[in-house]
GUKOL-677497 format. One record per residue: residue number from 1; residue in one letter; x negated, y, z negated of N, C-alpha, C in turn. Coordinates in steps of 0.001 Angstrom, whole numbers, plus 500000, padded with zeros to 6 digits. Each point is the difference from the previous one (the first is absolute). Example, Ala and Ser with C-alpha at 12.3 -4.5 7.8 and 13.67 -1.06 7.14 Angstrom:
% residues 2
   dodo   kolkol      nxx      nyy      nzz     caxx     cayy     cazz      cxx      cyy      czz
      1        A   486810   494310   492200   500890   501190   500000   499100   501200   500000
      2        S   500350   501050   500720   499180   501190   499940   500770   501090   499270
//
This chain:
% residues 342
   dodo   kolkol      nxx      nyy      nzz     caxx     cayy     cazz      cxx      cyy      czz
      1        M   499221   498912   499962   500692   501119   500137   499347   501286   499992
      2        Y   500167   500836   500650   499328   501286   500280   500942   501122   499587
      3        I   499664   501105   499152   500851   500889   499650   499266   501463   500265
      4        P   500331   500731   500980   499358   501293   500400   500797   501089   499201
      5        V   499108   500468   499182   500695   501261   499232   499799   501285   500683
      6        L   501437   500645   500049   499886   501198   500865   500629   501026   499245
      7        K   499447   501163   499884   500662   501266   499384   501096   500403   500832
      8        N   501185   500404   499599   500949   500632   501022   499683   501223   500590
      9        R   498927   500252   500504   499671   501351   500676   500365   499920   501381
     10        L   499861   501066   500791   500470   499973   501432   499651   498874   500858
     11        F   498610   499854   500070   499483   498964   500903   500266   498648   499630
     12        E   500011   499740   498661   500295   498657   499458   501531   499735   500336
     13        N   500865   501078   499517   501434   499659   500412   500088   499830   501773
     14        K   499292   500542   500818   499823   499756   501248   499754   498720   500384
     15        F   499030   499371   499190   499632   498658   500228   500985   498996   499752
     16        L   500614   500143   498838   501058   499287   499573   501135   499956   500757
     17        R   500153   501187   500719   501375   500020   501001   499752   499306   501191
     18        E   498637   500261   500589   499695   499543   501430   499633   498596   499954
     19        Q   499272   499382   498945   499176   498857   500116   500699   498889   499195
     20        S   501012   500057   499427   500753   499006   499167   499919   498688   500414
     21        S   499956   499665   501391   499730   498748   500360   498868   499090   499516
     22        Y   499165   500738   499264   498731   499486   499434   500385   499264   498495
     23        F   501025   500395   499457   500673   499512   498778   500786   498768   499899
     24        D   499707   499119   499308   500759   498771   499842   499580   499364   498515
     25        E   500524   498890   499769   499503   499243   498853   498618   500031   499669
     26        K   499067   500215   500945   498623   499911   499636   499354   501385   499857
     27        V   500714   500952   500701   499547   501428   499858   501048   500792   499720
     28        I   499795   500624   498700   501163   500638   499257   499460   501425   499563
     29        P   500515   500926   500651   499501   501470   499445   500277   500280   498445
     30        L   499235   500671   499495   500341   500628   498677   499897   501425   500135
     31        I   501283   500718   499860   500039   501488   500144   499996   500798   498739
     32        E   498951   500818   499882   499805   500822   498809   500689   501301   500273
     33        I   501125   500397   499142   500854   501112   500371   499266   501157   499357
     34        L   499516   500868   500874   499412   501238   499686   501134   501310   500064
     35        N   500617   499972   501081   501044   500974   500482   501438   499334   500113
     36        Q   500835   500837   499896   501584   499576   500251   500206   500602   501250
     37        K   499432   499420   500952   500156   500926   501377   499572   498959   501080
     38        I   500603   500055   501063   499594   499635   501438   499677   500701   500860
     39        G   498715   500499   500340   499564   501055   500632   500316   501375   499366
     40        R   500808   500911   500284   500333   501231   499141   501279   500002   499328
     41        T   500830   498853   500129   501334   499906   499821   499852   499482   498233
     42        P   500434   500798   499277   500059   499509   498336   501180   499103   500033
     43        M   499984   499175   499218   501073   499087   499546   500097   499233   498722
     44        Q   501066   499432   499688   499964   499239   498766   499458   498796   500124
     45        I   499531   499265   498712   499232   498899   500029   500877   498695   500707
     46        D   501113   499944   499897   500916   499097   500674   500146   500139   501418
     47        E   499900   501270   500499   500159   500258   501464   498613   499745   500626
     48        L   498886   500132   499113   498780   499650   500591   499655   498579   500225
     49        L   500637   499246   499129   499701   498437   499871   500982   499507   501005
     50        S   501110   500677   500541   500908   499433   500941   499155   500318   501268
     51        I   499340   501070   500234   499189   500165   501129   498808   498819   500181
     52        Y   499436   499701   499013   499075   499049   499979   500626   498676   500412
     53        D   501154   499668   499365   500616   498642   500582   500285   500063   501307
     54        S   500279   501102   500599   500252   500133   501397   498812   499756   500860
     55        Y   498870   500485   499569   498706   499826   500593   499653   498650   500019
     56        I   499839   499415   498666   499408   498665   499855   500982   498991   499817
     57        N   500262   499111   500981   500843   498995   500011   499633   498821   499139
     58        S   499122   500119   499216   499520   498818   499172   499511   500631   498345
     59        S   499345   499139   499201   499992   500549   498578   498885   500994   500024
     60        Y   500160   500910   499101   499008   500982   499605   500023   500455   498528
     61        F   498794   500264   499440   500146   500443   498513   499976   501353   500015
     62        V   500586   500538   498819   500064   501421   499822   499460   500301   498619
     63        D   498946   500961   500007   499180   500388   498561   500314   501387   500004
     64        F   500658   500449   498793   500262   501552   499792   498760   500502   499542
     65        F   499171   500701   500651   498667   500457   499811   499919   500897   498738
     66        T   498993   499631   499236   499531   500855   498631   498317   500101   500099
     67        F   499582   500832   499411   498518   499717   499717   499541   500681   498617
     68        E   498819   499888   499525   499566   500551   498683   499181   501106   500296
     69        E   499817   500809   499182   499083   501090   500002   498465   499721   500334
     70        G   499481   500550   500919   498796   499653   500572   499657   498526   500940
     71        E   501194   499489   500176   499928   499010   501001   499525   500089   501166
     72        Y   500699   501056   500587   499636   500500   501532   499436   501335   499909
     73        S   499082   500452   500833   499304   501268   500276   500268   500756   500995
     74        K   500076   501086   500137   500354   501089   501361   501286   499640   500382
     75        H   500928   499828   499159   501393   499663   500546   500710   501409   499734
     76        D   501194   500169   500969   500732   501158   499791   501484   499491   499320
     77        L   500185   500602   499065   501172   499484   499161   501110   500365   500847
     78        N   500079   501040   500575   500978   500346   501003   500601   499065   500815
     79        Q   499108   499006   500308   500274   499006   500991   500209   498539   499554
     80        V   500229   500038   498611   500492   498866   499296   501400   500361   499118
     81        P   500743   500562   500695   501241   500735   499246   500862   498899   499213
     82        F   499855   498586   500428   500695   498940   499327   499388   499814   498503
     83        Y   498583   499967   500126   499380   499968   498841   500313   501057   498895
     84        I   499964   501468   500584   500421   500937   499145   501343   499903   499349
     85        A   501004   499722   500889   501414   499755   499408   500165   499062   499061
     86        H   499146   498807   500084   500276   498740   499187   499004   499705   498855
     87        R   498904   500946   499984   498891   499759   499169   500412   499922   498451
     88        N   501275   500706   499530   500448   499823   498812   501241   499125   499850
     89        D   500208   499221   500788   500957   498812   499955   500294   499152   498707
     90        T   501053   499352   499819   499867   499099   498835   500361   498582   500587
     91        I   499850   499078   499120   500157   498536   500408   501285   499879   500665
     92        N   500909   500766   499847   501469   499810   500405   500059   500688   501417
     93        D   499253   501075   500385   499887   500584   501070   499504   499166   501072
     94        Y   498795   499299   499478   499056   499134   500732   500801   498557   500374
     95        F   500907   499546   499285   500894   499062   500318   500910   500250   501045
     96        D   500730   501189   499956   500732   500657   500889   499453   499950   501550
     97        L   498706   500492   500176   499433   500016   501031   499844   498445   500445
     98        L   499582   499445   499406   499709   498375   500376   501125   499328   500099
     99        S   501254   500313   499704   501076   499252   500083   500744   500574   501504
    100        L   499643   500977   500520   500057   500533   501223   499465   499342   501100
    101        V   498876   499488   499553   499396   499058   500984   500476   498443   500211
    102        C   500473   499635   498727   500745   498653   499856   501176   500227   500709
    103        A   500571   500988   500328   501380   500212   500844   499803   500013   501504
    104        T   498822   500095   500327   499615   500181   501587   500064   498441   500438
    105        E   500078   499963   501375   499852   498525   500648   498897   499372   499914
    106        H   498800   500745   500192   498715   499344   500303   498880   500501   498905
    107        G   500463   501081   498986   498964   500525   499268   499820   499059   498758
    108        I   498736   500040   499385   499587   499093   498825   499297   501077   499112
    109        P   500797   500087   498851   499433   501081   498812   498654   499581   499470
    110        V   498976   500837   499891   498753   499875   499449   500084   500782   498667
    111        I   499631   499132   498785   499878   500523   498786   498449   500342   499889
    112        S   499760   501374   499703   498412   500206   500331   499642   500339   498473
    113        I   499130   499144   499486   499543   500145   498740   498563   500688   500015
    114        K   500140   501379   499666   498667   500587   500141   499937   501271   499052
    115        K   498577   500418   499684   499976   501301   499511   500630   500895   500638
    116        G   500664   501131   499487   500765   500944   500647   501564   499649   499929
    117        R   500339   498913   499421   501428   499566   499850   499945   499485   498524
    118        E   499839   500941   499004   499671   499965   498637   501312   499152   499419
    119        F   501081   500493   500545   501237   499534   499417   500244   498205   500105
    120        L   499386   499586   500852   500067   498537   500290   498833   499234   499289
    121        L   499099   500549   499370   498909   499378   499441   500307   499500   498628
    122        N   500958   499110   499987   500475   499345   498884   500504   498616   500386
    123        K   499658   499099   499104   500164   498584   500436   501580   499583   500030
    124        A   500731   500455   499196   501392   499801   499905   500900   500795   501074
    125        T   499378   501118   500359   500721   500710   501152   499810   499550   501069
    126        I   498617   499317   500456   499645   499321   501183   500829   498760   500041
    127        K   500305   499253   499089   500741   498757   500036   501346   500288   500328
    128        S   500510   501147   499382   501586   500459   500298   500177   500381   501326
    129        L   498985   500830   500523   500231   500463   501492   499997   498791   500942
    130        I   498915   499035   499774   499945   498883   500916   501304   499217   500089
    131        Q   500555   499764   498772   501295   499017   499783   501211   500971   500674
    132        M   500130   501205   499865   501121   500870   500418   499845   499953   501585
    133        L   498910   500136   500419   499780   500126   501734   500154   498493   500468
    134        Q   499698   499098   499324   500152   498479   500461   501630   499696   500097
    135        A   500612   500807   499105   501696   499501   500132   500396   500679   501029
    136        L   499355   500884   500773   500518   500785   501070   499683   499588   501308
    137        T   498878   499037   500058   499236   499780   501179   499376   498677   500054
    138        S   499946   499404   501169   499257   498584   499784   498645   499978   500117
    139        K   499227   501384   500172   498706   499979   500218   499495   501468   499700
    140        I   498890   499799   499016   499400   501530   499565   498540   499561   500161
    141        A   499170   501158   499690   498642   500118   499960   499476   500811   498741
    142        V   499105   499504   499243   499542   500569   499006   498261   500447   500371
    143        R   499843   501245   500209   498768   500440   500426   499286   500328   498608
    144        V   498835   499749   499717   499238   500168   498589   498752   500503   500447
    145        Q   499492   501149   499557   498869   500604   499981   499092   499182   499138
    146        S   498754   499750   500632   499068   499004   499456   499801   500279   498417
    147        S   499628   501052   499883   499600   500627   498411   500914   499566   499149
    148        L   501418   499752   500337   501227   499561   499108   500508   498663   499949
    149        L   499233   499131   500879   500691   498718   500036   499647   499174   498889
    150        Q   498950   500029   499149   499980   499348   498897   500904   500361   498891
    151        N   500527   501383   499952   501062   500372   499084   500903   499281   500205
    152        F   500712   499774   501340   501262   499653   500352   500278   498651   500441
    153        F   498994   499197   500692   500104   498919   500683   500807   498942   499218
    154        M   500006   499643   498828   500730   499170   499218   501326   500314   499984
    155        E   500534   501260   499989   501156   500442   500068   500727   499579   501455
    156        I   499218   500317   500950   500429   500008   501558   500331   498660   500326
    157        D   498713   499155   499788   500093   498763   500737   501006   499109   499858
    158        P   500433   499678   498807   501092   498933   499630   501329   500617   500768
    159        L   500132   501183   500162   501235   500781   500595   500129   499541   501568
    160        L   498977   500118   500832   499985   499777   501185   500536   498996   500769
    161        R   501055   499967   500757   500559   499009   500834   499135   499569   501140
    162        E   500425   499005   500551   499061   499134   501261   499847   501200   501248
    163        D   501180   500756   500283   500093   501011   500993   499322   501358   499584
    164        D   499570   500264   498582   499560   501116   499772   498510   500021   500170
    165        L   499314   501313   499997   498700   500231   500133   499446   500717   498948
    166        L   498637   499602   499819   499149   500879   499218   498890   500451   500756
    167        I   499896   501479   500073   499119   500886   500728   498893   500455   499287
    168        Y   498777   499250   499951   498957   500455   499229   498942   501022   500469
    169        D   500301   501216   499567   499371   501186   500749   498634   500472   499332
    170        I   498998   499796   501000   498523   500324   499327   499581   501078   500838
    171        N   500668   500695   500856   499803   501257   500598   498448   499948   500750
    172        E   499206   500711   499591   498516   499925   500819   499332   499199   499156
    173        D   500170   499294   498663   499093   499291   499402   499597   498692   500783
    174        S   498900   499235   499597   499757   498709   500277   500661   499019   499303
    175        I   500441   498933   500732   500657   498829   499372   499140   499368   499117
    176        Q   498748   499941   500406   498846   499268   499327   499948   500701   498411
    177        S   500414   501185   499717   499961   500368   498815   500902   499912   499195
    178        K   501183   499125   500416   501351   499626   499287   500136   498582   499606
    179        F   498818   499556   499563   499718   498577   499540   501058   499719   498829
    180        F   500460   500682   499092   500753   499643   498889   501492   500184   500643
    181        D   500304   500768   500939   501514   500116   500476   500242   498876   500894
    182        R   498818   499531   500941   500411   498849   500513   500094   498919   499342
    183        K   499540   499885   498995   500120   498766   498942   501379   499978   499537
    184        Q   500432   501304   499843   501358   499973   499263   501066   499759   501269
    185        L   499794   500496   501105   500958   499789   500999   499855   498441   500428
    186        S   499215   499423   499902   499681   498597   500198   500959   499025   499147
    187        R   500498   500732   499092   500905   499364   498851   501470   500283   500386
    188        R   500332   500405   501081   501424   500247   500256   500876   498992   499774
    189        S   501297   500087   499510   500668   498861   499351   501039   499324   501089
    190        S   500021   500819   501165   501094   499523   501009   499298   500207   501405
    191        S   500954   499737   500969   499400   499992   501331   500323   501314   500620
    192        Y   500224   501233   499350   500201   501261   500830   498674   500266   500807
    193        K   499955   500891   500738   499045   500398   500862   499154   501015   499435
    194        M   498769   499980   500112   499075   501079   499699   499198   500681   501105
    195        V   499981   501120   499903   499420   500897   501259   498921   500964   499450
    196        L   498588   499963   500411   499177   500864   499628   499913   501307   500904
    197        L   500176   501104   499290   500033   501384   500674   498418   500663   499904
    198        H   499530   500240   501012   498548   500555   500056   500004   501268   500754
    199        S   499180   500995   499775   499692   501086   501090   498634   500031   500175
    200        P   499826   499176   501371   498580   499910   500254   499155   501176   500657
    201        R   500770   501048   500334   499425   501171   500602   499894   500914   498957
    202        S   498862   500489   499547   499825   501050   498835   500519   501231   500274
    203        S   500820   500638   498992   500631   501178   500198   499045   501217   499924
    204        K   498746   499698   499701   498791   501192   499801   499309   500180   501200
    205        L   500210   499145   500976   499214   500226   501363   500912   500748   500999
    206        N   499217   500933   500529   500798   500611   501133   499636   499460   501392
    207        N   500627   500463   501067   499842   499465   501451   498608   499841   500165
    208        G   499355   501045   499696   498611   500028   500639   498924   499107   499313
    209        S   500468   499041   498972   499307   499269   499508   499811   498514   500668
    210        Y   500914   499996   501054   499907   498839   500893   498963   499924   501176
    211        L   499480   498961   500256   499491   499730   501321   500594   500402   501213
    212        D   499198   500481   501050   500518   500140   501267   499666   498800   500851
    213        G   500941   499233   500444   499858   498872   500792   499350   498638   499564
    214        D   500399   499821   498779   499537   498681   499346   501215   499572   498915
    215        Y   499816   498837   499548   500715   499142   498982   499290   500863   498726
    216        T   501125   500383   499031   499438   500716   498770   500019   499172   498809
    217        G   498886   500301   499178   500191   499322   498875   500507   500658   498753
    218        L   500390   500930   500375   500749   500771   498921   501597   499464   499401
    219        I   500318   499040   500842   501446   499622   499631   499943   498394   499806
    220        D   500048   499631   498668   499703   498468   499718   501559   499494   500029
    221        N   500251   499269   501108   501311   499435   500075   500048   498375   499748
    222        S   499190   499743   499254   499745   498476   499760   501338   499452   499190
    223        I   500697   500687   499271   501226   499643   499206   500971   499264   501223
    224        K   500022   500634   501178   500959   499561   500989   499571   498373   500312
    225        V   498884   499684   499937   499633   498652   500092   500088   498919   498766
    226        D   499662   500817   499122   499540   499346   498601   501237   499888   498920
    227        Y   501277   500743   500394   500917   499847   499001   500431   498697   499663
    228        K   500003   498796   500890   500570   498786   499613   499078   499433   498933
    229        K   498683   499823   500344   499177   499620   499009   499724   500781   498699
    230        L   500455   501072   500091   500190   500748   498742   501085   499718   499204
    231        G   501001   499244   500499   501045   499625   499251   501305   500629   500281
    232        F   499967   500803   501250   501228   500732   500148   500633   499541   501212
    233        D   501303   500315   500028   500883   499396   501153   500082   500991   501152
    234        G   499548   501339   499830   500096   501095   501211   498987   501063   499413
    235        F   499933   500922   501025   499056   501134   499697   500802   501126   500564
    236        A   499628   501165   499436   500467   501480   500302   498921   500981   500098
    237        D   500219   500851   500841   498956   501263   500272   500823   500956   500539
    238        Y   499285   501098   500195   500571   501341   500621   499905   499954   501483
    239        A   499951   498996   500662   500074   499673   501551   498672   500839   500625
    240        G   498824   500135   499445   498998   500882   500665   499730   501377   499591
    241        L   501098   500308   499132   499953   501463   499596   499419   500060   498583
    242        K   499733   501104   499489   499529   500289   498614   501253   500371   499109
    243        N   499905   499497   498855   501141   500167   498916   499736   501530   499718
    244        V   500554   500917   500412   499768   501388   499702   501354   500578   499996
    245        L   500176   501175   499446   501255   500705   500275   499755   501302   500948
    246        P   501081   500636   500416   499928   500960   501101   499309   501107   499378
    247        T   499214   500772   500766   499368   501192   499435   500790   501257   500799
    248        N   499461   501281   499778   500613   501005   500568   499307   500534   501312
    249        G   499535   498800   500499   499294   500252   501481   498488   500404   499748
    250        S   499418   500295   501396   498875   500417   500071   499655   501191   500816
    251        N   498636   500364   500151   499762   501089   500683   500005   499866   501653
    252        G   500596   498818   500361   499789   499487   501462   498790   499469   500191
    253        K   499138   499846   499205   498737   499327   500362   500067   498502   499435
    254        G   498798   499375   500311   500041   498635   499525   499555   498981   501088
    255        A   499398   498964   499571   499556   499018   500856   501093   499145   500533
    256        A   500202   499815   501447   501004   499173   500569   499486   498550   499995
    257        L   500944   499072   499437   499641   498654   499681   501185   499040   500759
    258        G   499483   499044   500517   500739   498736   500501   499624   498938   499199
    259        L   500887   499340   499258   499827   498649   499173   500708   498920   500595
    260        F   499246   498945   500481   500784   498909   500618   499500   498715   499524
    261        Y   500964   499282   499453   499961   499032   499027   499741   498673   501097
    262        D   499139   498986   499678   499813   498953   500950   500160   498744   499142
    263        S   500835   499249   500190   500426   498953   499218   499110   498695   500207
    264        S   499351   500129   501050   498872   498851   500384   498970   499882   499205
    265        N   499586   501054   499538   498816   500100   498736   500427   500901   498761
    266        N   501228   500177   499869   500470   500779   498855   499268   501198   499756
    267        Q   499921   500805   500778   499033   501360   499846   500729   500972   500812
    268        F   499746   501352   499670   500479   501168   500632   498709   500554   500863
    269        F   500605   500368   501164   498926   500563   501012   500485   501450   500180
    270        S   498913   500714   499732   500338   501648   500136   499281   500580   500947
    271        I   500849   500904   500632   499679   501172   500928   499967   501422   499361
    272        M   498898   500646   499767   500131   501110   499394   499240   501221   500702
    273        N   500597   501034   500219   499492   501251   500492   499367   500803   498858
    274        P   498817   500151   499857   499341   500844   498868   500196   501425   500088
    275        D   500601   500555   501061   500033   501491   500117   501233   500461   499383
    276        T   499771   500180   498793   501325   500401   499211   500546   501435   500389
    277        D   499225   500850   500666   500854   501182   500747   500950   499743   500821
    278        Q   500030   498760   500691   501036   499609   500983   501361   499766   499356
    279        G   499883   499335   498872   501248   499691   499019   500690   498972   500957
    280        T   501377   500126   500010   500735   498994   500833   499595   499804   501529
    281        R   499639   501129   500591   499416   499860   501358   499142   498965   500081
    282        G   499113   499622   498958   498833   499167   499997   500525   498540   500348
    283        H   501308   499849   500136   500568   498844   500186   499753   499554   501438
    284        L   499946   500918   500980   499890   499914   501268   498580   499218   500278
    285        Y   499247   500134   499095   498536   499223   499968   500403   498641   499803
    286        V   500712   499807   498718   500475   498689   499704   500707   499155   500901
    287        L   500886   500477   500842   500837   499483   500862   499012   499623   501050
    288        H   499127   500945   500539   499082   499809   501031   499049   498589   499745
    289        Q   499397   499926   498873   499413   498870   499646   500971   498867   499776
    290        A   500960   500044   499493   500797   498716   499966   500430   499384   501146
    291        F   500391   500737   501205   500435   499681   501157   498761   499562   501045
    292        N   499032   500936   499820   498916   499792   501043   498950   499145   499702
    293        V   499538   499971   498460   498906   499274   499399   500393   498661   499267
    294        Y   500929   500121   499291   500200   499035   498918   501370   498751   500446
    295        K   500732   500596   500727   501396   499284   500465   499794   498525   500028
    296        T   498966   499711   500977   499750   498495   500166   499886   499181   498849
    297        N   499381   500616   498768   499849   499367   499002   501063   500033   498877
    298        L   500767   501272   499948   501109   500242   499388   501222   499376   500327
    299        D   500197   499900   501195   501095   499715   500669   499998   499193   501205
    300        P   499358   498742   499642   499469   499162   501091   501179   499424   501112
    301        N   500956   499791   499303   501191   499299   500756   501095   501150   500475
    302        N   499474   501110   499748   501033   501281   500560   501422   499774   499414
    303        N   500087   499599   498642   501256   499848   499295   500120   500803   498665
    304        C   498973   500789   499668   500174   500671   498792   501038   501255   500155
    305        P   501058   499978   498992   500776   500970   499970   499563   501335   499608
    306        A   498933   500050   499267   499321   501217   499651   499517   500711   501205
    307        F   499333   499154   500883   499327   500473   501089   501118   500477   501186
    308        E   501119   499181   499926   500943   500505   500830   500727   501390   499684
    309        H   500098   500093   498443   500595   501195   499565   499085   501111   500497
    310        M   498774   499738   499701   498911   501368   500206   500136   500162   501270
    311        Y   500125   499123   501173   499821   500129   501394   501399   500948   500348
    312        L   501197   499464   499574   501150   500576   500545   500330   501563   499523
    313        N   499565   499887   498659   500305   501414   499236   498636   500992   499743
    314        L   498823   499437   500321   498986   500916   500023   499124   500151   501059
    315        Y   499234   498708   500375   498957   500099   500953   500491   500344   501459
    316        S   501202   499356   500281   500432   500346   501349   500446   501606   500225
    317        Q   500181   500636   498837   500491   501325   500001   499098   501022   499725
    318        G   498603   499511   499652   498878   500825   499765   500277   500743   498648
    319        K   500840   499329   499157   500234   500513   498576   499100   499290   499017
    320        P   499503   500835   499081   499089   499385   498838   500975   499399   498908
    321        G   501051   500289   499733   500841   499533   498843   499671   500782   498584
    322        Q   500958   499933   499338   499760   500805   498712   499436   498810   498853
    323        W   499712   500726   498923   499707   498989   498974   501036   498864   499526
    324        G   501270   500224   499928   500867   499117   499733   500203   498908   500874
    325        Q   499893   500574   501390   500160   498986   501106   498863   498970   500017
    326        W   498898   500321   499545   498712   499066   499827   500333   499067   498906
    327        K   500659   500629   499083   500273   498938   498634   500981   498997   500594
    328        Y   501082   500454   500883   500896   498916   500531   499279   499099   500744
    329        I   499079   500330   500769   499179   499273   500839   499211   498936   499055
    330        T   499395   500450   498769   499258   498988   499314   500932   499192   499274
    331        V   501238   500201   499737   500948   499114   499327   500432   498959   501013
    332        L   500362   500569   501060   500401   499219   501340   499059   498954   500423
    333        R   498876   500344   499978   498803   499036   500520   499820   498947   498646
    334        Y   499869   500457   498922   499922   499123   498784   501146   498947   499947
    335        V   501194   500497   499859   501095   499055   499932   500199   498994   501050
    336        S   499703   500364   501181   500264   499287   501138   498791   498829   500000
    337        Q   498815   500318   499641   498936   498965   499771   500252   499044   498967
    338        V   500550   500366   498773   500190   499508   499136   501059   498790   500192
    339        K   500870   500584   500576   501325   499146   500169   499615   498870   501039
    340        S   499092   500242   500974   499567   498888   500959   499096   499118   499418
    341        S   499217   500220   498815   499133   499215   499368   500669   499274   499003
    342        L   501144   500221   499546   500657   499213   498790   500273   498707   500375
//
């Protein structure tokens, strides 16, 4: 099982809308709710979920996003209005939100146990919330921040049913550093599924950190291969993106980057224009290199949907594309490659 974790920003919503054919019982997206809108249209949560139900004709997870002070750097709070509106919620407010997911046709609610959601960090409260949601739906997920697993595993474990999931979230940490957590998880008491969530791309690295025209060693994607021998039933990540929050934009400068995941060797190939003064215009170089130098290696069978998207929407029209479009391309390339390798 693979779970691509997508924040509901413009380009990720576009991917959910246009590429839902990649989703099935083996590839199930998890949507982190940052905004109560699609595009620029504000809406209520039930309306938002109804739209996702119409986009995604299979199961999807919904996690109502929150974060702790200092967890993310360089973010713009104005672009995470859902967090602002709900950071003082109570357990009843949280249950009400999750129960809206239970009422959808395809949505699966995610109880997210993490620092930043202090009202939930109580053993009795967690047990009660799990049981209340289980009474409403046949499948739930419990996402646990790794630093909290030891505190709450003994309460969560006996409650989870065969169709439920436990998502163990290590973010950018190394799984090798989690020896005691892995030992604890190996003692699960029933056959519910366990998924390892990892962010292999460092949030601290900018585009200019990557190589131009080579496989990068900066992204360790080994969990995609190793999750089974580590004792998990599936893996989750951010589909080639960094786990970061929106910022207030840039000065128009920056290194243009194309990241192309290659499932044959489980590595990312990077094409990077080091001329930061060009900003998004620097993607013309990325496109030229992708189609005229590296296409034989990156798309040997002429069937890569990311290359098709680049050709139709950018290369054939002489357009460089904006930052968000290239994130869309990264996700499309990654998810399509992972799907074909499962």
